[in-house]
N, CA, C and O of each residue as an XYZ file, in Angstrom:
556
protein
N       5.414     44.094    -14.473
C       5.254     44.320    -13.293
C       3.833     43.224    -12.884
O       2.723     43.045    -13.384
N       4.762     42.519    -11.431
C       3.289     41.348    -10.940
C       2.766     42.012     -9.705
O       3.498     42.410     -8.798
N       1.581     42.103     -9.716
C       0.617     42.224     -8.682
C      -0.550     41.155     -8.586
O      -1.393     40.733     -9.378
N      -0.033     40.762     -6.499
C      -0.591     39.550     -6.231
C      -2.511     39.774     -5.914
O      -2.685     40.957     -5.621
N      -3.549     39.174     -5.907
C      -4.536     39.895     -5.701
C      -4.396     39.097     -4.474
O      -3.640     38.131     -4.364
N      -5.386     39.687     -3.304
C      -5.432     39.432     -1.834
C      -6.350     38.027     -1.846
O      -7.533     37.930     -2.173
N      -5.597     37.148     -1.466
C      -6.647     36.803     -0.746
C      -8.012     36.697      0.114
O      -7.794     37.111      1.252
N      -9.419     36.255     -0.071
C     -10.612     37.219      0.627
C     -10.436     35.519      2.289
O      -9.874     34.442      2.488
N     -11.110     36.212      2.753
C     -11.272     35.454      3.895
C     -11.993     34.159      4.097
O     -11.888     33.188      4.847
N     -12.612     34.468      3.313
C     -13.625     32.836      2.467
C     -12.886     31.585      1.819
O     -12.983     30.358      1.846
N     -11.970     32.714      1.127
C     -11.094     31.638     -0.271
C     -10.148     31.486      1.126
O     -10.615     30.531      1.748
N      -9.152     31.984      1.759
C      -8.086     31.596      2.532
C      -8.642     30.130      3.581
O      -7.951     29.111      3.614
N     -10.516     30.298      4.711
C     -11.264     29.184      4.839
C     -11.411     28.312      3.791
O     -11.234     27.158      4.181
N     -11.631     28.378      2.769
C     -11.695     27.112      1.950
C     -10.207     26.898      1.583
O     -10.308     25.923      0.838
N      -8.793     27.219      1.643
C      -7.933     26.353      0.591
C      -7.126     26.091      2.270
O      -5.932     25.803      2.349
N      -7.812     26.215      3.212
C      -7.899     25.914      4.809
C      -8.790     23.877      4.736
O      -8.645     22.678      4.499
N      -9.203     24.404      4.943
C     -10.609     22.667      4.622
C     -10.015     21.870      4.008
O      -9.797     20.766      4.506
N      -9.580     22.194      2.749
C      -9.043     21.940      1.497
C      -7.799     20.770      1.741
O      -7.844     19.542      1.808
N      -6.714     21.719      1.838
C      -5.236     20.822      2.592
C      -4.482     20.024      2.528
O      -3.383     19.841      2.005
N      -6.105     18.827      3.946
C      -5.189     17.630      4.187
C      -5.893     16.443      2.892
O      -5.568     15.270      2.708
N      -6.695     17.085      2.320
C      -7.030     15.610      0.769
C      -6.259     17.162      0.184
O      -6.508     18.095      0.948
N      -5.640     17.432     -0.676
C      -4.467     18.658     -1.339
C      -3.472     17.646     -1.198
O      -2.962     16.984     -2.102
N      -3.098     17.558      0.852
C      -1.501     16.660      0.650
C      -1.612     15.814      0.853
O      -0.894     15.346      1.737
N      -2.416     15.124      0.313
C      -2.891     13.503      0.687
C      -1.667     12.885     -1.258
O      -0.856     12.106     -1.760
N      -2.205     13.612     -1.368
C      -3.132     13.439     -3.211
C      -1.329     13.801     -3.704
O      -1.012     13.059     -4.633
N      -0.349     14.605     -3.336
C       0.936     15.136     -3.732
C       1.772     14.587     -3.214
O       2.939     14.518     -3.600
N       0.973     13.773     -1.579
C       2.182     13.113     -0.935
C       2.028     11.059     -2.036
O       2.565      9.970     -2.238
N       0.709     12.066     -2.356
C      -0.089      9.878     -2.936
C       1.328      9.340     -4.638
O       1.889      8.390     -5.185
N       1.143     10.915     -4.678
C       1.879     10.984     -6.499
C       3.234     11.410     -5.868
O       3.730     10.452     -5.275
N       3.867     12.344     -5.813
C       5.404     12.192     -5.759
C       6.121     12.948     -6.542
O       7.143     13.565     -6.244
N       5.566     12.896     -7.572
C       6.462     13.518     -9.189
C       4.873     13.714     -9.874
O       3.719     13.303     -9.750
N       5.856     14.810    -10.819
C       4.630     15.512    -11.832
C       3.936     14.103    -12.455
O       4.486     13.012    -12.606
N       2.606     14.472    -12.752
C       1.641     13.313    -13.257
C       2.216     13.651    -15.019
O       2.356     13.033    -16.075
N       2.379     14.822    -14.555
C       2.893     14.722    -17.139
C       4.176     14.853    -16.990
O       4.325     13.709    -17.420
N       5.310     15.206    -16.767
C       6.357     15.400    -16.938
C       7.401     14.695    -15.201
O       8.629     14.716    -15.124
N       6.627     14.261    -14.275
C       7.795     12.697    -13.575
C       8.736     13.830    -13.464
O       9.740     13.721    -14.167
N       8.606     15.223    -12.515
C       9.836     15.467    -12.001
C       9.153     15.862    -10.581
O       8.053     16.415    -10.601
N       9.586     15.674     -9.755
C       9.957     16.202     -8.176
C      10.688     17.035     -7.503
O      11.671     17.567     -8.021
N      10.391     17.224     -6.503
C      11.289     18.799     -6.278
C      12.796     17.396     -5.786
O      13.885     17.967     -5.845
N      12.951     15.814     -5.359
C      14.033     15.005     -5.130
C      14.816     14.617     -6.118
O      16.008     14.504     -5.833
N      14.408     14.325     -7.462
C      14.804     15.019     -8.440
C      14.249     16.090    -10.200
O      13.648     15.868    -11.251
N      14.720     16.849     -9.740
C      14.150     17.711    -10.365
C      14.045     17.720    -11.984
O      14.647     16.869    -12.639
N      13.066     18.956    -12.743
C      13.729     18.926    -14.099
C      14.363     19.176    -14.293
O      15.335     19.237    -13.539
N      14.330     19.695    -16.014
C      15.358     20.747    -16.386
C      14.948     22.238    -16.101
O      15.231     23.299    -16.658
N      14.270     21.948    -15.154
C      13.242     24.159    -15.356
C      14.099     23.944    -14.153
O      14.268     24.968    -13.490
N      14.602     23.015    -13.770
C      15.164     23.209    -12.268
C      14.478     23.279    -10.671
O      13.308     22.900    -10.610
N      15.204     23.792     -9.219
C      14.422     23.058     -8.475
C      12.835     23.120     -8.620
O      12.006     22.265     -8.933
N      12.720     24.673     -8.219
C      11.729     25.472     -7.807
C      10.926     25.254     -8.945
O       9.748     25.257     -8.587
N      11.049     25.055    -10.229
C       9.842     23.935    -11.102
C       9.029     23.618    -10.870
O       7.847     23.906    -11.055
N       9.854     22.580    -10.157
C      10.039     20.902     -9.656
C       8.879     20.851     -8.371
O       8.477     19.709     -8.149
N       8.348     21.826     -7.581
C       8.106     21.766     -6.279
C       6.821     21.064     -7.025
O       6.816     21.059     -8.256
N       5.517     20.357     -6.160
C       5.073     19.437     -6.470
C       3.401     21.317     -6.057
O       3.404     22.112     -5.117
N       2.457     21.229     -7.181
C       1.589     21.505     -6.141
C      -0.477     20.956     -7.286
O      -0.426     20.673     -8.483
N      -1.260     20.960     -6.844
C      -2.464     20.425     -7.432
C      -3.186     21.844     -8.359
O      -3.332     22.985     -7.922
N      -3.628     21.223    -10.016
C      -4.706     21.498     -9.924
C      -5.882     21.283    -11.223
O      -5.874     20.710    -12.313
N      -6.534     21.813    -10.700
C      -8.158     21.804    -10.570
C      -7.975     21.379    -12.562
O      -7.435     22.084    -13.415
N      -8.607     20.094    -12.732
C      -8.670     20.434    -14.234
C     -10.177     20.787    -15.285
O     -10.571     20.821    -16.451
N     -10.711     21.057    -13.466
C     -12.338     22.038    -13.766
C     -11.961     23.504    -13.651
O     -12.245     23.976    -12.550
N     -11.437     24.282    -14.440
C     -11.583     25.636    -13.858
C     -12.360     26.491    -14.651
O     -12.818     26.315    -15.780
N     -12.445     27.533    -13.817
C     -13.629     28.527    -14.406
C     -13.356     28.683    -13.793
O     -12.245     28.870    -13.297
N     -15.307     28.671    -13.255
C     -16.452     29.111    -12.866
C     -16.289     27.598    -11.131
O     -16.332     27.781     -9.914
N     -16.118     26.354    -11.944
C     -16.533     25.420    -11.207
C     -14.972     25.147    -10.545
O     -14.800     23.985    -10.177
N     -13.771     26.120    -10.343
C     -12.665     25.428    -10.031
C     -12.869     25.513     -7.931
O     -12.085     25.233     -7.024
N     -13.623     25.788     -7.938
C     -13.946     26.340     -6.517
C     -14.654     24.950     -5.746
O     -14.602     24.511     -4.597
N     -15.356     24.500     -7.047
C     -16.315     22.918     -6.268
C     -14.742     21.645     -6.459
O     -14.609     20.568     -5.878
N     -13.935     22.195     -7.298
C     -12.545     21.117     -6.996
C     -11.757     20.751     -7.159
O     -11.033     19.980     -7.789
N     -12.021     21.942     -5.928
C     -10.745     21.993     -4.760
C     -10.109     20.884     -4.251
O      -8.996     20.482     -4.590
N     -10.986     20.305     -3.267
C     -11.001     18.728     -2.670
C     -11.294     17.855     -3.372
O     -11.021     16.726     -2.963
N     -11.982     17.995     -4.745
C     -12.053     16.470     -4.889
C     -10.942     15.893     -6.089
O     -10.543     16.491     -7.088
N     -10.591     14.473     -5.595
C      -9.065     13.731     -6.262
C      -9.701     13.434     -7.914
O      -8.966     13.530     -8.896
N     -11.016     13.106     -8.002
C     -11.679     13.364     -9.271
C     -11.607     14.432    -10.894
O     -12.039     14.295    -12.039
N     -11.043     15.170    -10.368
C     -10.605     16.139    -10.553
C      -9.265     17.742    -10.445
O      -9.348     18.969    -10.391
N      -8.290     16.808    -10.465
C      -7.343     17.480     -9.643
C      -5.987     16.252    -10.691
O      -6.008     15.037    -10.887
N      -4.946     17.387    -11.137
C      -3.899     16.545    -11.498
C      -3.145     16.906    -10.330
O      -3.639     17.632     -9.468
N      -1.702     16.337    -10.227
C      -0.697     16.837     -9.503
C       0.568     17.139    -10.013
O       1.271     16.158    -10.251
N       0.974     18.088    -10.210
C       1.635     18.702    -11.012
C       2.522     19.090    -10.972
O       2.136     20.054    -11.634
N       4.086     19.435    -10.710
C       4.858     20.620    -10.280
C       4.669     21.849    -11.618
O       4.257     21.966    -12.772
N       5.333     22.647    -10.438
C       5.615     24.217    -11.263
C       5.354     24.550    -12.047
O       4.349     25.217    -12.297
N       6.372     24.116    -12.889
C       6.076     24.171    -14.833
C       5.669     24.001    -15.402
O       5.618     24.702    -16.413
N       4.711     22.381    -15.160
C       4.012     21.585    -16.125
C       2.168     22.898    -15.620
O       1.470     23.631    -16.320
N       2.140     22.565    -14.285
C       0.960     23.767    -13.892
C       0.753     25.229    -14.822
O      -0.218     25.515    -15.523
N       2.303     26.238    -14.522
C       1.646     27.285    -14.991
C       2.416     27.433    -16.906
O       2.159     28.493    -17.477
N       2.771     26.994    -17.234
C       2.916     26.442    -18.119
C       2.278     25.133    -19.798
O       1.883     25.195    -20.963
N       2.358     24.894    -19.531
C       1.703     23.006    -19.983
C       0.349     23.295    -20.698
O       0.081     23.675    -21.838
N      -0.787     22.814    -19.058
C      -1.828     23.670    -18.597
C      -1.903     24.184    -18.774
O      -2.754     24.226    -19.663
N      -1.423     25.256    -18.487
C      -1.982     26.515    -18.737
C      -2.373     26.906    -20.906
O      -2.677     28.091    -21.040
N      -2.374     26.216    -22.119
C      -2.995     25.844    -23.254
C      -3.306     25.525    -23.261
O      -2.747     24.478    -23.586
N      -5.217     25.246    -22.954
C      -6.036     24.776    -23.637
C      -6.425     24.417    -24.381
O      -7.105     23.425    -24.120
N      -6.384     24.805    -25.798
C      -6.355     24.028    -27.084
C      -5.163     23.137    -26.843
O      -5.128     22.415    -27.840
N      -4.109     22.787    -25.997
C      -3.132     22.124    -26.935
C      -3.148     20.220    -25.431
O      -2.585     19.127    -25.491
N      -4.389     21.061    -24.079
C      -4.436     20.457    -23.074
C      -5.532     20.906    -23.039
O      -5.536     22.050    -22.585
N      -7.330     20.198    -23.555
C      -8.039     20.585    -23.350
C      -7.982     19.535    -21.615
O      -6.939     19.068    -21.158
N      -9.567     19.379    -20.864
C      -9.736     18.416    -19.607
C      -9.772     17.424    -20.588
O      -8.581     17.220    -20.350
N      -9.962     16.803    -21.263
C     -10.105     15.455    -22.186
C      -8.465     15.217    -21.846
O      -8.275     14.522    -20.847
N      -7.773     15.494    -22.245
C      -6.050     15.415    -22.040
C      -6.873     15.160    -20.896
O      -7.968     14.598    -20.909
N      -6.154     15.698    -19.730
C      -5.669     15.941    -18.943
C      -6.401     14.952    -17.806
O      -5.820     14.355    -16.899
N      -7.799     14.942    -18.096
C      -8.365     13.586    -17.409
C      -8.024     11.773    -18.082
O      -7.977     10.674    -17.531
N      -7.885     12.143    -19.196
C      -6.483     10.441    -19.846
C      -5.855     10.714    -18.796
O      -5.956      9.971    -17.820
N      -4.889     12.103    -18.768
C      -3.271     12.086    -17.625
C      -4.033     11.089    -15.883
O      -3.525     10.223    -15.171
N      -5.207     11.708    -15.836
C      -5.697     11.460    -14.425
C      -5.766      9.321    -14.488
O      -5.458      8.344    -13.806
N      -6.559      9.781    -16.170
C      -6.709      8.151    -15.331
C      -5.059      7.151    -15.915
O      -4.269      6.209    -15.843
N      -5.442      8.149    -16.360
C      -3.133      6.681    -16.060
C      -2.778      6.642    -14.912
O      -2.728      5.735    -14.080
N      -2.474      7.917    -14.899
C      -1.391      8.403    -13.490
C      -2.411      7.655    -12.154
O      -2.404      6.550    -11.612
N      -2.684      8.069    -12.100
C      -4.132      7.436    -10.495
C      -5.345      6.909    -11.113
O      -6.388      7.537    -10.924
N      -5.362      6.019    -11.710
C      -6.892      5.394    -12.197
C      -7.961      5.032    -10.550
O      -9.147      5.091    -10.225
N      -7.264      4.834    -10.213
C      -8.308      4.514     -8.675
C      -9.496      6.245     -8.429
O     -10.721      6.338     -8.519
N      -8.585      7.193     -8.154
C      -9.635      8.442     -8.749
C     -10.255      8.804     -9.269
O     -11.233      9.325     -8.734
N     -10.099      8.778    -10.964
C     -10.292      8.923    -12.556
C     -11.982      8.355    -12.032
O     -12.154      7.669    -11.025
N     -12.881      8.723    -12.773
C     -14.956      9.395    -12.101
C     -15.306      9.711    -13.284
O     -16.528      9.735    -13.136
N     -14.952     10.216    -15.350
C     -15.234     10.542    -15.926
C     -17.303     11.289    -14.933
O     -17.851     12.297    -14.486
N     -17.496      9.950    -15.159
C     -18.756     10.416    -14.926
C     -18.950     11.353    -13.411
O     -19.523     12.443    -13.390
N     -18.548     10.904    -12.590
C     -17.954     12.780    -10.953
C     -17.724     14.118    -11.994
O     -18.400     15.130    -11.805
N     -16.611     14.051    -13.235
C     -16.672     15.342    -13.146
C     -17.007     15.898    -14.389
O     -16.416     16.808    -14.970
N     -18.049     15.252    -14.768
C     -18.920     15.242    -15.889
C     -20.266     16.169    -15.363
O     -20.965     16.986    -15.963
N     -20.301     15.531    -13.631
C     -21.499     15.691    -13.030
C     -21.074     17.821    -12.476
O     -21.614     18.919    -12.606
N     -19.794     17.223    -11.865
C     -19.656     18.404    -11.423
C     -18.994     19.770    -12.383
O     -18.810     20.963    -12.139
N     -18.791     18.993    -13.429
C     -18.935     20.544    -14.334
C     -20.168     21.220    -15.494
O     -20.156     22.269    -16.137
N     -21.276     20.001    -15.407
C     -22.120     20.870    -15.545
C     -23.010     19.812    -15.705
O     -22.827     19.049    -16.654
N     -24.140     19.594    -14.784
C     -25.289     18.483    -13.756
C     -26.278     18.506    -15.654
O     -26.379     17.486    -16.335
N     -26.606     19.306    -15.905
C     -26.874     18.832    -17.021
C     -27.086     18.225    -18.568
O     -28.026     18.178    -19.361
N     -24.934     17.550    -18.549
C     -24.582     17.914    -19.435
C     -24.348     16.735    -19.229
O     -24.072     16.487    -20.403
N     -24.187     15.519    -18.594
C     -23.096     14.133    -18.499
C     -22.759     13.568    -19.533
O     -21.544     13.376    -19.584
N     -23.176     13.308    -20.164
C     -21.527     13.544    -22.149
C     -20.669     14.941    -22.276
O     -19.726     15.252    -23.004
N     -21.219     15.480    -21.507
C     -19.945     16.694    -22.312
C     -18.927     16.176    -22.263
O     -18.688     17.374    -22.113
N     -17.623     15.374    -22.216
C     -16.735     14.416    -22.032
C     -17.637     13.589    -22.472
O     -18.816     13.314    -22.252
N     -16.578     13.182    -23.315
C     -16.778     11.242    -23.635
C     -15.878     10.594    -23.603
O     -14.985     10.882    -24.399
N     -15.627      9.163    -22.486
C     -15.359      8.104    -22.552
C     -13.620      8.485    -23.646
O     -12.416      8.718    -23.542
N     -14.752      8.299    -24.618
C     -14.251      8.136    -26.041
C     -12.919      9.306    -26.649
O     -12.063      8.954    -27.460
N     -12.999     10.560    -26.110
C     -12.972     11.931    -26.198
C     -11.425     11.330    -24.864
O     -10.252     11.233    -25.222
N     -11.799     11.113    -23.804
C     -10.696     11.055    -22.634
C      -9.116     10.141    -23.645
O      -7.948     10.457    -23.870
N     -10.279      8.571    -24.080
C      -9.056      7.904    -24.902
C      -8.935      8.177    -25.871
O      -9.840      7.438    -26.261
N      -8.586      8.645    -26.787
C      -7.586      9.326    -27.382
C      -6.644     10.195    -27.421
O      -5.928     10.589    -28.342
N      -6.730     10.520    -26.057
C      -5.193     11.377    -25.862
C      -4.324     10.143    -24.478
O      -3.931     10.473    -23.358
N      -4.265      8.591    -25.202
C      -4.234      8.420    -24.154
C      -3.044      7.293    -25.010
O      -3.156      6.755    -26.111
N      -1.802      7.215    -23.888
C      -0.175      6.906    -24.305
C      -0.588      5.224    -24.699
O      -1.140      4.365    -24.012
N       0.165      5.175    -26.707
C      -1.241      3.778    -27.254
C      -0.062      2.555    -26.375
O       1.061      3.041    -26.237
N      -0.175      1.523    -25.971
C       0.732      0.448    -25.534
C       1.219     -0.162    -25.847
O       0.705     -0.735    -26.808
N       2.693     -0.696    -25.402
C       4.161     -0.392    -25.902
C       3.957     -2.429    -26.006
O       3.489     -3.204    -25.172
N       4.483     -2.663    -27.247
C       4.940     -4.471    -27.343
C       6.313     -4.040    -27.584
O       7.202     -4.876    -27.750
């Protein structure tokens, strides 16, 4: 049985504050940054799982700080958000940042991301780690 947690007034207020930014990111991306699905062109998983949402790369205790930071957000379909990136071994933050750098290079900022997650560890994720996940260029 699935039980939904109630949302606090503080959380509701924060989500209301960040909604314009998140809506703009979804509109700008137009499709899932991982699989390419969109509500207009659903994935094989169907229209409902092709709805787009914002996924915070900086999750856990840093999630709230990341809600309105384009350098810490991927636009994903419901399937990729609920299935793929949940596997932290297969989708570490460095891989998610590689997707962001590829799909929205204007939003990519590794220094800002590292600072957001831990101001005392400016190299917690290195550019080399991110680059190791990038797709090789086609020749």
